[in-house]
SEGUSE-505667 format. One record per residue (C-alpha): x, y, z; residue in one letter; residue number from 1. Coordinates in nm, 3 decimals. Layout:
BEGIN
> X|Y|Z|a|NUM $
...
% end
This chain:
BEGIN
> -11.534|-0.318|13.436|m|1 $
> -11.519|0.036|13.306|k|2 $
> -11.306|0.120|13.002|i|3 $
> -11.164|0.467|12.965|s|4 $
> -11.240|0.666|12.654|k|5 $
> -10.877|0.660|12.546|s|6 $
> -10.861|0.281|12.585|a|7 $
> -11.186|0.247|12.394|l|8 $
> -11.041|0.449|12.107|k|9 $
> -10.736|0.223|12.099|v|10 $
> -10.955|-0.088|12.089|l|11 $
> -11.175|0.059|11.816|m|12 $
> -10.869|0.152|11.610|a|13 $
> -10.728|-0.198|11.651|a|14 $
> -11.061|-0.348|11.542|f|15 $
> -11.079|-0.128|11.234|l|16 $
> -10.722|-0.208|11.134|v|17 $
> -10.788|-0.581|11.178|a|18 $
> -11.110|-0.548|10.977|s|19 $
> -10.926|-0.368|10.700|f|20 $
> -10.653|-0.632|10.687|l|21 $
> -10.897|-0.923|10.674|t|22 $
> -11.190|-0.783|10.475|m|23 $
> -11.066|-0.471|10.299|g|24 $
> -11.307|-0.238|10.485|i|25 $
> -11.211|0.121|10.393|p|26 $
> -11.093|0.340|10.679|l|27 $
> -11.125|0.689|10.541|t|28 $
> -11.360|0.934|10.702|a|29 $
> -11.545|0.970|10.378|g|30 $
> -11.649|0.609|10.334|f|31 $
> -12.001|0.665|10.473|k|32 $
> -12.223|0.445|10.258|g|33 $
> -11.992|0.477|9.956|t|34 $
> -11.885|0.164|9.776|a|35 $
> -11.508|0.134|9.739|q|36 $
> -11.324|-0.088|9.494|a|37 $
> -11.115|-0.366|9.637|q|38 $
> -10.738|-0.368|9.602|s|39 $
> -10.618|-0.489|9.265|l|40 $
> -10.344|-0.735|9.194|s|41 $
> -10.009|-0.577|9.102|p|42 $
> -10.046|-0.688|8.742|s|43 $
> -10.364|-0.483|8.710|r|44 $
> -10.246|-0.163|8.874|k|45 $
> -10.171|0.019|8.548|l|46 $
> -10.438|0.113|8.297|s|47 $
> -10.400|-0.035|7.951|e|48 $
> -10.346|0.299|7.780|d|49 $
> -10.083|0.391|8.041|l|50 $
> -9.898|0.070|7.960|d|51 $
> -9.908|0.172|7.596|e|52 $
> -9.781|0.523|7.679|a|53 $
> -9.491|0.381|7.879|i|54 $
> -9.396|0.153|7.592|y|55 $
> -9.413|0.423|7.324|s|56 $
> -9.266|0.713|7.526|a|57 $
> -9.043|0.568|7.798|s|58 $
> -8.812|0.870|7.792|e|59 $
> -9.089|1.123|7.832|k|60 $
> -9.294|1.256|8.120|t|61 $
> -9.656|1.146|8.139|v|62 $
> -9.954|1.287|8.321|k|63 $
> -10.115|1.033|8.552|v|64 $
> -10.376|0.990|8.823|i|65 $
> -10.245|0.791|9.121|v|66 $
> -10.509|0.632|9.343|d|67 $
> -10.373|0.529|9.685|m|68 $
> -10.478|0.246|9.911|e|69 $
> -10.688|0.375|10.204|p|70 $
> -10.506|0.407|10.535|s|71 $
> -10.538|0.563|10.879|l|72 $
> -10.478|0.937|10.864|n|73 $
> -10.375|0.895|10.500|n|74 $
> -10.029|0.776|10.606|r|75 $
> -10.000|0.562|10.293|s|76 $
> -10.071|0.868|10.083|y|77 $
> -9.788|1.068|10.241|s|78 $
> -9.535|0.784|10.218|k|79 $
> -9.625|0.704|9.858|t|80 $
> -9.605|1.067|9.750|l|81 $
> -9.257|1.085|9.898|a|82 $
> -9.158|0.780|9.686|k|83 $
> -9.310|0.931|9.375|l|84 $
> -9.134|1.263|9.431|s|85 $
> -8.803|1.078|9.471|a|86 $
> -8.862|0.924|9.128|k|87 $
> -8.910|1.265|8.967|g|88 $
> -9.284|1.297|9.011|g|89 $
> -9.439|1.642|9.045|i|90 $
> -9.780|1.666|9.210|i|91 $
> -10.015|1.897|9.023|t|92 $
> -10.332|1.844|9.227|r|93 $
> -10.456|1.661|9.539|n|94 $
> -10.792|1.487|9.494|l|95 $
> -11.043|1.275|9.681|n|96 $
> -10.968|1.415|10.026|g|97 $
> -10.605|1.310|10.020|g|98 $
> -10.630|0.964|9.863|q|99 $
> -10.565|1.050|9.500|t|100 $
> -10.311|1.269|9.327|a|101 $
> -10.271|1.409|8.978|a|102 $
> -9.907|1.428|8.884|m|103 $
> -9.645|1.433|8.612|e|104 $
> -9.379|1.163|8.632|i|105 $
> -9.118|1.012|8.401|p|106 $
> -9.272|0.719|8.214|a|107 $
> -8.966|0.508|8.290|s|108 $
> -9.033|0.536|8.665|a|109 $
> -9.388|0.401|8.656|i|110 $
> -9.313|0.032|8.601|a|111 $
> -9.140|0.009|8.939|s|112 $
> -9.457|0.126|9.112|l|113 $
> -9.669|-0.176|9.012|k|114 $
> -9.561|-0.366|9.322|d|115 $
> -9.602|-0.075|9.565|d|116 $
> -9.856|-0.181|9.828|t|117 $
> -9.956|0.181|9.891|g|118 $
> -10.086|0.225|9.537|i|119 $
> -10.424|0.092|9.426|r|120 $
> -10.425|0.202|9.061|y|121 $
> -10.246|0.437|8.819|i|122 $
> -10.410|0.565|8.503|s|123 $
> -10.339|0.831|8.245|l|124 $
> -10.471|1.176|8.322|d|125 $
> -10.678|1.156|8.008|r|126 $
> -10.802|1.473|7.842|p|127 $
> -11.175|1.525|7.851|t|128 $
> -11.297|1.513|7.495|v|129 $
> -11.572|1.654|7.284|v|130 $
> -11.758|1.446|7.029|s|131 $
> -11.617|1.472|6.679|g|132 $
> -11.824|1.570|6.379|h|133 $
> -11.858|1.218|6.242|l|134 $
> -11.970|1.051|6.565|e|135 $
> -12.205|1.342|6.640|t|136 $
> -12.382|1.376|6.306|t|137 $
> -12.425|0.999|6.266|t|138 $
> -12.573|0.966|6.615|g|139 $
> -12.287|0.744|6.737|a|140 $
> -12.207|0.978|7.026|a|141 $
> -12.565|0.953|7.154|m|142 $
> -12.557|0.575|7.119|a|143 $
> -12.263|0.543|7.360|r|144 $
> -12.501|0.565|7.656|n|145 $
> -12.752|0.309|7.528|l|146 $
> -12.568|0.008|7.669|g|147 $
> -12.633|-0.212|7.968|t|148 $
> -12.425|-0.329|8.261|t|149 $
> -12.325|-0.628|8.050|a|150 $
> -12.230|-0.434|7.735|t|151 $
> -12.083|-0.121|7.890|g|152 $
> -12.056|0.188|7.671|a|153 $
> -12.158|0.120|7.312|i|154 $
> -11.821|0.163|7.144|d|155 $
> -11.777|-0.164|6.955|g|156 $
> -11.568|-0.334|7.223|k|157 $
> -11.472|-0.694|7.137|n|158 $
> -11.647|-0.686|6.798|v|159 $
> -11.418|-0.754|6.502|g|160 $
> -11.426|-0.539|6.188|i|161 $
> -11.219|-0.671|5.898|a|162 $
> -11.084|-0.388|5.682|i|163 $
> -11.009|-0.523|5.333|l|164 $
> -10.803|-0.243|5.185|d|165 $
> -10.449|-0.114|5.122|s|166 $
> -10.318|-0.195|5.470|g|167 $
> -10.314|0.004|5.795|i|168 $
> -10.043|0.219|5.955|y|169 $
> -10.067|0.044|6.291|a|170 $
> -9.850|0.298|6.478|a|171 $
> -10.103|0.578|6.427|h|172 $
> -10.240|0.685|6.763|h|173 $
> -10.595|0.643|6.636|s|174 $
> -10.537|0.272|6.690|f|175 $
> -10.373|0.275|7.034|l|176 $
> -10.402|-0.006|7.292|t|177 $
> -10.329|-0.286|7.046|n|178 $
> -10.670|-0.297|6.878|r|179 $
> -10.529|-0.418|6.546|i|180 $
> -10.546|-0.781|6.643|v|181 $
> -10.440|-0.938|6.313|a|182 $
> -10.273|-0.829|5.990|s|183 $
> -10.238|-1.036|5.674|v|184 $
> -10.123|-0.953|5.320|d|185 $
> -10.268|-1.091|4.995|f|186 $
> -10.091|-0.857|4.751|t|187 $
> -9.764|-1.049|4.737|g|188 $
> -9.567|-0.750|4.864|e|189 $
> -9.510|-0.909|5.205|g|190 $
> -9.616|-0.606|5.408|r|191 $
> -9.927|-0.495|5.596|t|192 $
> -9.859|-0.123|5.644|d|193 $
> -10.021|0.136|5.419|d|194 $
> -9.792|0.308|5.166|p|195 $
> -10.094|0.395|4.952|y|196 $
> -10.284|0.572|5.232|g|197 $
> -10.641|0.454|5.177|h|198 $
> -10.680|0.172|5.431|g|199 $
> -10.557|0.373|5.729|t|200 $
> -10.812|0.645|5.657|h|201 $
> -11.092|0.391|5.615|v|202 $
> -11.001|0.201|5.934|a|203 $
> -11.001|0.515|6.148|s|204 $
> -11.348|0.615|6.026|i|205 $
> -11.480|0.276|6.132|a|206 $
> -11.286|0.238|6.456|a|207 $
> -11.047|0.525|6.529|g|208 $
> -11.024|0.633|6.893|n|209 $
> -11.047|0.982|7.048|n|210 $
> -10.673|1.029|7.100|h|211 $
> -10.594|1.294|6.838|v|212 $
> -10.711|1.656|6.869|a|213 $
> -10.917|1.599|7.182|n|214 $
> -11.159|1.358|7.015|g|215 $
> -11.235|1.561|6.703|a|216 $
> -11.174|1.259|6.480|y|217 $
> -11.326|0.977|6.683|t|218 $
> -11.450|0.692|6.466|g|219 $
> -11.787|0.523|6.493|v|220 $
> -11.671|0.216|6.692|a|221 $
> -11.358|0.338|6.876|p|222 $
> -11.307|0.022|7.084|a|223 $
> -11.369|-0.237|6.813|a|224 $
> -11.111|-0.498|6.715|k|225 $
> -10.953|-0.418|6.380|i|226 $
> -10.850|-0.695|6.143|i|227 $
> -10.614|-0.562|5.874|n|228 $
> -10.659|-0.761|5.552|v|229 $
> -10.440|-0.607|5.282|r|230 $
> -10.573|-0.672|4.932|v|231 $
> -10.462|-0.350|4.754|l|232 $
> -10.094|-0.289|4.686|n|233 $
> -9.866|0.014|4.720|s|234 $
> -10.023|0.171|4.412|q|235 $
> -10.377|0.118|4.539|g|236 $
> -10.434|-0.159|4.287|a|237 $
> -10.553|-0.510|4.347|g|238 $
> -10.733|-0.796|4.183|s|239 $
> -11.056|-0.979|4.235|t|240 $
> -10.857|-1.285|4.342|s|241 $
> -10.682|-1.080|4.613|n|242 $
> -11.017|-0.973|4.752|a|243 $
> -11.163|-1.323|4.736|i|244 $
> -10.861|-1.463|4.921|a|245 $
> -10.908|-1.194|5.186|g|246 $
> -11.276|-1.276|5.227|i|247 $
> -11.207|-1.648|5.252|d|248 $
> -10.942|-1.577|5.519|w|249 $
> -11.199|-1.376|5.718|c|250 $
> -11.447|-1.663|5.702|i|251 $
> -11.185|-1.912|5.822|a|252 $
> -11.077|-1.682|6.107|n|253 $
> -11.420|-1.548|6.204|k|254 $
> -11.427|-1.722|6.542|a|255 $
> -11.065|-1.642|6.631|a|256 $
> -11.120|-1.266|6.604|y|257 $
> -11.499|-1.241|6.639|n|258 $
> -11.526|-1.098|6.288|i|259 $
> -11.886|-0.981|6.257|r|260 $
> -11.833|-0.717|5.986|v|261 $
> -11.628|-0.693|5.666|i|262 $
> -11.563|-0.350|5.513|n|263 $
> -11.482|-0.331|5.141|m|264 $
> -11.420|0.026|5.028|s|265 $
> -11.328|-0.068|4.673|f|266 $
> -11.502|-0.195|4.367|g|267 $
> -11.473|-0.351|4.026|a|268 $
> -11.672|-0.319|3.706|t|269 $
> -12.006|-0.494|3.752|a|270 $
> -12.053|-0.662|3.416|a|271 $
> -12.161|-1.007|3.536|d|272 $
> -12.479|-1.073|3.727|s|273 $
> -12.419|-1.131|4.095|y|274 $
> -12.511|-1.493|4.022|v|275 $
> -12.185|-1.539|3.832|n|276 $
> -11.962|-1.259|3.969|d|277 $
> -11.692|-1.436|4.177|p|278 $
> -11.645|-1.140|4.413|l|279 $
> -12.018|-1.130|4.482|c|280 $
> -12.015|-1.503|4.542|q|281 $
> -11.733|-1.462|4.796|a|282 $
> -11.933|-1.190|4.971|a|283 $
> -12.228|-1.430|4.982|r|284 $
> -12.010|-1.696|5.146|r|285 $
> -11.918|-1.446|5.417|a|286 $
> -12.285|-1.361|5.464|f|287 $
> -12.370|-1.730|5.495|n|288 $
> -12.100|-1.759|5.761|a|289 $
> -12.272|-1.490|5.969|g|290 $
> -12.066|-1.188|5.864|i|291 $
> -12.228|-0.863|5.751|l|292 $
> -12.049|-0.737|5.440|v|293 $
> -12.048|-0.358|5.389|c|294 $
> -11.954|-0.258|5.034|a|295 $
> -11.899|0.080|4.870|a|296 $
> -12.151|0.172|4.601|a|297 $
> -11.885|0.351|4.392|g|298 $
> -11.803|0.708|4.297|n|299 $
> -11.972|0.713|3.959|s|300 $
> -12.277|0.924|4.022|g|301 $
> -12.201|1.166|3.740|k|302 $
> -12.021|1.172|3.407|n|303 $
> -11.741|1.396|3.280|a|304 $
> -11.992|1.670|3.205|s|305 $
> -12.130|1.660|3.558|g|306 $
> -12.459|1.500|3.455|n|307 $
> -12.622|1.248|3.684|k|308 $
> -12.577|0.880|3.599|i|309 $
> -12.787|0.583|3.708|y|310 $
> -12.691|0.218|3.700|g|311 $
> -12.325|0.241|3.808|a|312 $
> -12.315|0.031|4.125|i|313 $
> -11.984|-0.156|4.155|h|314 $
> -11.917|-0.516|4.245|s|315 $
> -11.941|-0.648|4.518|p|316 $
> -12.201|-0.382|4.597|g|317 $
> -12.424|-0.550|4.340|t|318 $
> -12.448|-0.859|4.564|e|319 $
> -12.798|-0.869|4.725|p|320 $
> -12.670|-0.991|5.064|s|321 $
> -12.418|-0.707|5.091|a|322 $
> -12.511|-0.380|5.262|l|323 $
> -12.420|-0.137|4.985|t|324 $
> -12.338|0.217|5.096|v|325 $
> -12.364|0.548|4.915|g|326 $
> -12.226|0.885|5.025|a|327 $
> -12.409|1.175|5.186|a|328 $
> -12.281|1.531|5.228|n|329 $
> -12.328|1.684|5.574|t|330 $
> -12.204|2.027|5.459|l|331 $
> -11.986|2.015|5.769|g|332 $
> -12.269|2.071|6.016|t|333 $
> -12.366|1.833|6.296|d|334 $
> -12.734|1.904|6.236|s|335 $
> -12.893|1.687|5.969|r|336 $
> -13.136|1.953|5.849|s|337 $
> -12.914|2.048|5.554|d|338 $
> -12.775|1.706|5.461|d|339 $
> -12.790|1.600|5.099|t|340 $
> -12.649|1.334|4.868|l|341 $
> -12.291|1.365|4.744|a|342 $
> -12.296|1.424|4.369|s|343 $
> -12.034|1.155|4.302|f|344 $
> -12.218|0.875|4.485|s|345 $
> -12.314|0.589|4.251|s|346 $
> -12.683|0.524|4.201|s|347 $
> -12.871|0.207|4.116|g|348 $
> -13.014|-0.001|3.973|p|349 $
> -12.754|-0.274|3.947|t|350 $
> -12.670|-0.355|3.585|r|351 $
> -12.495|-0.688|3.603|g|352 $
> -12.652|-0.931|3.362|y|353 $
> -12.675|-1.287|3.236|t|354 $
> -12.707|-1.377|2.870|t|355 $
> -12.960|-1.632|2.751|s|356 $
> -12.890|-1.903|2.495|a|357 $
> -13.035|-1.683|2.221|n|358 $
> -12.818|-1.384|2.320|g|359 $
> -13.072|-1.184|2.522|v|360 $
> -12.924|-0.996|2.818|k|361 $
> -13.121|-1.005|3.140|r|362 $
> -13.018|-0.732|3.386|y|363 $
> -13.046|-0.775|3.762|d|364 $
> -13.185|-0.420|3.804|n|365 $
> -13.187|-0.433|4.186|f|366 $
> -13.228|-0.122|4.396|i|367 $
> -12.892|-0.022|4.541|k|368 $
> -12.746|0.128|4.757|p|369 $
> -12.945|0.031|5.066|e|370 $
> -12.818|0.319|5.281|i|371 $
> -12.600|0.632|5.267|v|372 $
> -12.361|0.783|5.522|a|373 $
> -12.132|1.089|5.544|p|374 $
> -11.865|1.061|5.274|g|375 $
> -11.776|1.412|5.159|n|376 $
> -11.448|1.564|5.279|k|377 $
> -11.406|1.337|5.582|i|378 $
> -11.100|1.405|5.800|v|379 $
> -10.941|1.086|5.932|a|380 $
> -10.605|0.918|5.992|a|381 $
> -10.321|0.936|5.739|a|382 $
> -10.032|0.697|5.693|s|383 $
> -9.689|0.865|5.661|p|384 $
> -9.561|0.962|5.316|n|385 $
> -9.852|0.790|5.147|n|386 $
> -9.898|0.789|4.772|r|387 $
> -10.235|0.964|4.775|i|388 $
> -10.092|1.266|4.957|l|389 $
> -9.784|1.271|4.739|s|390 $
> -10.009|1.299|4.432|i|391 $
> -10.257|1.540|4.592|t|392 $
> -10.089|1.736|4.876|p|393 $
> -10.403|1.947|4.919|s|394 $
> -10.568|1.648|5.092|l|395 $
> -10.342|1.701|5.395|d|396 $
> -10.576|1.825|5.670|a|397 $
> -10.282|2.004|5.841|l|398 $
> -10.396|1.878|6.180|v|399 $
> -10.048|1.776|6.296|s|400 $
> -9.696|1.737|6.164|t|401 $
> -9.638|1.437|6.392|t|402 $
> -9.663|1.119|6.185|a|403 $
> -9.864|0.925|6.443|v|404 $
> -10.120|1.208|6.464|h|405 $
> -10.137|1.308|6.099|k|406 $
> -10.480|1.342|5.934|m|407 $
> -10.598|1.381|5.576|m|408 $
> -10.924|1.469|5.404|t|409 $
> -11.082|1.229|5.157|m|410 $
> -11.418|1.185|4.989|s|411 $
> -11.603|0.892|4.840|g|412 $
> -11.836|0.607|4.915|t|413 $
> -11.511|0.451|5.042|s|414 $
> -11.540|0.690|5.339|m|415 $
> -11.914|0.637|5.389|a|416 $
> -11.887|0.257|5.399|t|417 $
> -11.669|0.228|5.715|p|418 $
> -11.910|0.456|5.901|a|419 $
> -12.180|0.195|5.835|v|420 $
> -11.941|-0.090|5.919|a|421 $
> -11.866|0.075|6.253|g|422 $
> -12.239|0.119|6.313|a|423 $
> -12.297|-0.251|6.247|a|424 $
> -12.029|-0.333|6.506|a|425 $
> -12.218|-0.122|6.760|l|426 $
> -12.537|-0.317|6.688|l|427 $
> -12.360|-0.651|6.735|f|428 $
> -12.213|-0.527|7.063|q|429 $
> -12.556|-0.416|7.189|r|430 $
> -12.726|-0.738|7.074|n|431 $
> -12.477|-1.014|6.978|p|432 $
> -12.758|-1.245|6.864|n|433 $
> -12.859|-1.031|6.568|l|434 $
> -12.830|-1.202|6.232|t|435 $
> -12.664|-1.009|5.947|p|436 $
> -13.009|-0.972|5.790|n|437 $
> -13.161|-0.827|6.105|l|438 $
> -12.871|-0.588|6.163|a|439 $
> -12.906|-0.474|5.804|k|440 $
> -13.282|-0.432|5.847|a|441 $
> -13.242|-0.223|6.164|i|442 $
> -12.994|0.011|5.995|l|443 $
> -13.231|0.058|5.701|e|444 $
> -13.549|0.093|5.906|y|445 $
> -13.410|0.367|6.132|t|446 $
> -13.249|0.568|5.848|a|447 $
> -13.346|0.926|5.773|q|448 $
> -13.494|0.992|5.430|t|449 $
> -13.305|1.262|5.239|i|450 $
> -13.541|1.505|5.070|r|451 $
> -13.570|1.511|4.691|n|452 $
> -13.372|1.191|4.640|r|453 $
> -13.509|0.856|4.520|n|454 $
> -13.439|0.502|4.636|n|455 $
> -13.187|0.441|4.357|y|456 $
> -12.975|0.719|4.504|q|457 $
> -13.019|0.685|4.881|q|458 $
> -13.171|0.343|4.939|g|459 $
> -13.362|0.354|5.266|a|460 $
> -13.196|0.681|5.369|g|461 $
> -12.909|0.817|5.575|q|462 $
> -12.743|0.627|5.859|l|463 $
> -12.895|0.695|6.204|n|464 $
> -12.688|0.516|6.468|i|465 $
> -12.880|0.644|6.769|e|466 $
> -13.205|0.500|6.641|g|467 $
> -13.044|0.177|6.524|a|468 $
> -12.875|0.101|6.857|v|469 $
> -13.187|0.195|7.051|r|470 $
> -13.396|-0.041|6.840|l|471 $
> -13.136|-0.321|6.851|a|472 $
> -13.147|-0.308|7.229|g|473 $
> -13.517|-0.394|7.223|l|474 $
> -13.491|-0.688|6.984|v|475 $
> -13.528|-1.022|7.159|r|476 $
> -13.215|-1.230|7.195|t|477 $
> -13.381|-1.571|7.156|d|478 $
> -13.417|-1.548|6.778|l|479 $
> -13.350|-1.915|6.703|t|480 $
> -13.674|-2.090|6.616|g|481 $
> -13.876|-1.772|6.565|r|482 $
> -14.146|-1.790|6.298|v|483 $
> -14.320|-1.529|6.089|l|484 $
> -14.538|-1.304|6.304|g|485 $
> -14.374|-1.378|6.641|d|486 $
> -14.313|-1.076|6.863|a|487 $
> -13.974|-0.931|6.772|l|488 $
> -13.930|-0.686|7.058|l|489 $
> -13.904|-0.742|7.431|t|490 $
> -14.116|-0.436|7.510|g|491 $
> -14.309|-0.149|7.361|t|492 $
> -14.197|-0.032|7.018|a|493 $
> -13.964|0.269|7.045|p|494 $
> -14.051|0.618|6.932|t|495 $
> -13.964|0.615|6.563|a|496 $
> -13.778|0.944|6.561|s|497 $
> -13.436|1.077|6.656|t|498 $
> -13.299|1.420|6.744|t|499 $
> -12.937|1.494|6.653|i|500 $
> -12.777|1.833|6.718|a|501 $
> -13.119|1.986|6.780|g|502 $
> -13.279|1.856|6.460|y|503 $
> -13.555|1.596|6.488|s|504 $
> -13.651|1.358|6.209|f|505 $
> -13.874|1.055|6.162|q|506 $
> -13.723|0.720|6.076|w|507 $
> -13.782|0.608|5.719|g|508 $
> -13.948|0.294|5.853|g|509 $
> -13.884|0.069|5.555|g|510 $
> -13.657|-0.184|5.390|l|511 $
> -13.511|-0.210|5.042|i|512 $
> -13.621|-0.517|4.851|q|513 $
> -13.470|-0.627|4.521|k|514 $
> -13.711|-0.421|4.313|w|515 $
> -13.918|-0.235|4.568|n|516 $
> -13.942|-0.070|4.909|f|517 $
> -14.154|-0.215|5.190|v|518 $
> -14.258|-0.024|5.498|h|519 $
> -14.473|-0.057|5.807|g|520 $
> -14.444|-0.093|6.186|a|521 $
> -14.476|-0.471|6.157|d|522 $
> -14.123|-0.479|6.017|l|523 $
> -13.991|-0.405|6.364|m|524 $
> -14.261|-0.533|6.594|t|525 $
> -14.303|-0.878|6.436|k|526 $
> -14.045|-1.133|6.329|y|527 $
> -14.020|-1.153|5.950|q|528 $
> -13.898|-1.456|5.759|g|529 $
> -13.631|-1.245|5.588|i|530 $
> -13.452|-1.186|5.922|y|531 $
> -13.329|-1.541|5.955|g|532 $
> -13.039|-1.725|5.797|t|533 $
> -13.046|-1.903|5.462|g|534 $
> -13.253|-1.624|5.305|v|535 $
> -13.184|-1.271|5.182|l|536 $
> -13.328|-0.961|5.345|l|537 $
> -13.425|-0.838|4.999|s|538 $
> -13.632|-1.149|4.914|e|539 $
> -13.949|-1.053|5.097|g|540 $
> -14.117|-0.938|4.776|v|541 $
> -14.189|-1.164|4.482|l|542 $
> -14.309|-1.103|4.128|l|543 $
> -14.610|-1.288|3.989|s|544 $
> -14.762|-1.212|3.648|n|545 $
> -14.612|-0.864|3.656|g|546 $
> -14.754|-0.785|3.998|t|547 $
> -14.544|-0.721|4.307|l|548 $
> -14.653|-0.942|4.593|l|549 $
> -14.554|-0.986|4.956|g|550 $
> -14.441|-1.340|5.027|s|551 $
> -14.671|-1.519|5.268|g|552 $
> -14.371|-1.701|5.406|m|553 $
> -14.134|-1.408|5.445|l|554 $
> -14.335|-1.093|5.518|l|555 $
> -14.634|-1.047|5.747|s|556 $
> -14.953|-0.885|5.617|t|557 $
> -14.887|-0.563|5.811|g|558 $
> -14.622|-0.450|5.564|t|559 $
> -14.693|-0.228|5.264|t|560 $
> -14.526|-0.205|4.922|l|561 $
> -14.433|0.130|4.775|s|562 $
> -14.580|0.205|4.436|q|563 $
> -14.431|0.037|4.126|g|564 $
> -14.056|0.046|4.113|v|565 $
> -13.999|-0.245|3.878|l|566 $
> -14.235|-0.461|3.677|s|567 $
> -14.187|-0.826|3.598|s|568 $
> -14.053|-0.741|3.252|t|569 $
> -13.763|-0.547|3.399|g|570 $
> -13.903|-0.211|3.285|v|571 $
> -13.835|0.053|3.548|l|572 $
> -14.108|0.274|3.680|l|573 $
> -14.067|0.588|3.888|s|574 $
> -14.360|0.802|4.000|t|575 $
> -14.561|0.683|3.705|g|576 $
> -14.294|0.752|3.442|t|577 $
> -14.211|0.462|3.211|l|578 $
> -13.842|0.433|3.139|v|579 $
> -13.714|0.246|2.835|t|580 $
> -13.429|0.236|2.585|a|581 $
> -13.155|0.290|2.841|g|582 $
> -13.287|0.625|2.963|t|583 $
> -13.375|0.646|3.329|l|584 $
> -13.574|0.937|3.472|l|585 $
> -13.570|1.291|3.341|s|586 $
> -13.261|1.395|3.536|d|587 $
> -13.011|1.123|3.449|g|588 $
> -12.895|0.852|3.215|t|589 $
> -12.892|0.478|3.267|l|590 $
> -12.562|0.331|3.158|l|591 $
> -12.587|0.059|2.899|s|592 $
> -12.365|-0.246|2.917|d|593 $
> -12.002|-0.179|2.831|g|594 $
> -11.996|0.163|2.998|t|595 $
> -12.025|0.058|3.361|l|596 $
> -11.785|0.253|3.577|l|597 $
> -11.507|0.109|3.793|s|598 $
> -11.374|0.262|4.112|d|599 $
> -11.108|0.499|3.981|g|600 $
> -11.007|0.613|4.328|t|601 $
> -10.869|0.267|4.404|l|602 $
> -10.783|0.087|4.083|l|603 $
> -10.443|0.172|3.938|s|604 $
> -10.569|0.217|3.582|d|605 $
> -10.807|0.492|3.706|s|606 $
> -11.034|0.413|3.411|v|607 $
> -11.393|0.503|3.485|f|608 $
> -11.541|0.370|3.164|a|609 $
> -11.418|0.195|2.856|s|610 $
> -11.541|0.482|2.640|s|611 $
> -11.345|0.749|2.834|m|612 $
> -10.994|0.864|2.759|s|613 $
> -10.741|0.814|3.044|p|614 $
> -10.710|1.191|3.115|p|615 $
> -11.087|1.228|3.151|v|616 $
> -11.110|0.916|3.369|a|617 $
> -10.825|1.035|3.592|t|618 $
> -10.982|1.380|3.625|a|619 $
> -11.310|1.222|3.735|l|620 $
> -11.130|1.000|3.986|a|621 $
> -10.950|1.293|4.147|m|622 $
> -11.269|1.498|4.147|s|623 $
> -11.448|1.227|4.346|a|624 $
> -11.156|1.195|4.589|m|625 $
> -11.153|1.569|4.657|e|626 $
> -11.531|1.570|4.699|g|627 $
> -11.804|1.820|4.633|d|628 $
> -11.698|2.184|4.660|a|629 $
> -11.924|2.270|4.951|t|630 $
> -11.875|2.363|5.315|t|631 $
> -11.736|2.060|5.496|a|632 $
> -11.596|1.908|5.814|m|633 $
> -11.343|2.157|5.954|l|634 $
> -10.994|2.042|6.054|p|635 $
> -10.921|2.093|6.426|i|636 $
> -10.556|2.128|6.521|l|637 $
> -10.395|1.873|6.748|d|638 $
> -10.259|2.070|7.044|l|639 $
> -10.079|1.779|7.209|d|640 $
> -9.870|1.627|6.928|p|641 $
> -9.613|1.462|7.156|l|642 $
> -9.854|1.228|7.336|n|643 $
% end
């Protein structure tokens, strides 16, 4: 029996319609070989950030992209557009051959569209963004593309960062889409917002999104979970017991919020050895629970006369298990060719001590910090009417007058530390099986050495997130049961260099030990005993009869010690120069006990040293907060303050 062409067309059309209804086969002319997403359930038809926009601006018009269900001759498209127009929608552009439309529509009208069968998905017409200075110069922007199908973009998603600070202004648009998953107060004030203004700034450096000013102020881990642990009060003051309670809470709630990183951008006078210091002991408990603790080194790198000071690392940065962070100065350029150390950044060695039965003080003298990161004049989120800005209005970055978009400029190791905390979150996203020790080792190994600065000032060097994430992706995931000398990587060792903003540099290729610096390719090609749990990363080198030795149990023979940094007697050596009687190096002074500096930018008494008058101490505190008077990160105006 012959079938006419017209009848054949009818049959074919009927078959295609039936196929679409039963199997979701797309019917558009452009489907040749192109995979199409299946229809989504009504509850998933709105993007998460669109839901947030509707909630926060229900009376306003929003820009959206409406993706229609495929249909014959795009009939669904035409009918749906008519519905959208009736609800006040204005089409600004037709896309995808008549299946997608860009439009502006009242936010209040969108909720009723979730059940419309002609609509597949509605999302915000998001602005395309550029990489901000911080995520560019640290290498975070380059690391975004180093994920896998399983991880997605490397942005910290699902990794928890606990911010122990003065609270967080949760309504700031740097924290959109409900990423502050928990807030708790240990100050006794019964609030978790940020009247002081420090914690909001710190949190946005670690995990702020790209919402404000077209992405100019994107944080290092913009999709990470934020846990707001308030331990500093409205005056920016707190106590050691506040901080310890906050740390203990993080340990108890680690699993509930996947807390892998704690950020502590504050400090206290480091008089006791870490062995007895209760804040250091709390940090060690967090480390033993599998949490990497990032601690600020302090802002005591110089005295009132501007002279360099050594030995002013603050607690808990004196704790060996903590990743202690100093501040670098990028001079406001994305390229790292001109980067240097911020003059206010505290230098090691650590000067906590124990006292023997006969009254002899024994100083820890560990090399700290382990790493440095940008911390001079960093522009990040501001809480409204905060105390810091009220005291120093010049710190207002003048980015926006809208409270939820407002930014301020601050300096300090407090700003450098969350950049490293965010970087750690990226490593744990890329390789969730990393131990805190191994994450710490990767960050140190891939760091860039800053010229003309020693290990007491910069540790292993400046944070390099591109290199760290690239290396973390090669580390084997079956780390349990590994022994010294086992292969650490799943493939060939990566090229040990990184190029950021056109400038190429070699990785430092080493790790800070308590009193020395070890280096060598074996550190990243072979499993080392110091990468496991129940041991410290810094314990790979032992002292025996005044000689520095590699431990046969912790470090493989392919690692090399740098030349004499500390002898068994505690006498410091640097490039052959013997240092005694409290004087360290030709360009600085080692603080003796009783003149260790506290973090004046955070503690209410603003006293830097017991021997300083309050006016001098306050002047030093404000000087550190305002940063070095060099070129710096430029504020970029927010041109869309209403969204």
